[in-house]
N, C-alpha and C positions, 0 to 999 in steps of 0.2 A: 307758613306758606306765603310767599310774596304776592300771589295772585289775590289774596283776600285783603291785602293792605290798601285801603282806598285813599291813602294820604296823597300820593302825586296824581293819581288817575282821576279822582273826583274833581279836582281843580281844573285839570286839562279838559275834562268833559264840559264843565260849566263855562269855561272860557270859549271853547269852540262853539257851543250852542249860542252864547251871547254874540260872538262874531257873526255867526250864521243869521241870527234873528235880527240883529240891529244893523248890520252892514250889507251882507250879501243878498238877503231876501228882498228888501226894498229896491235894490238895483235891478234884480231879476223881475220884479213885478211891474216896474216902470215901462218895460218894453211893450209896445203895442203888438197885437196880433197881426200876422201877415195877411191872413184871409179874415176880413171882418164878417161878423154874422150877417146873414141875409134876412131881410124882412118879408120875403116871399112866403106865402103859404105852401106847405109841402103838399104835393099831390099824392094821394093814397092810391095804390094800385090794388085791384081785386085779384087776389090769389086764389087758385083752386087747389084743393087738397089732392094729394096723390091717391090714385085708386090702385090698391094693391091687388094683385091677381088672385090671391089665396083667401080673400075675405069676401 
């Protein structure tokens, strides 16, 4: 069965992961976020539970 022969496909997988890890990933991680994180404290709102008519 040719699907079980890892000879060409294993090398292709290793090269593609190396390209992704060493070239593409650092370029993607160098972008800054468009919306920077806010340092404000989040306001917590008090929520009330729903009163079910049958309980």
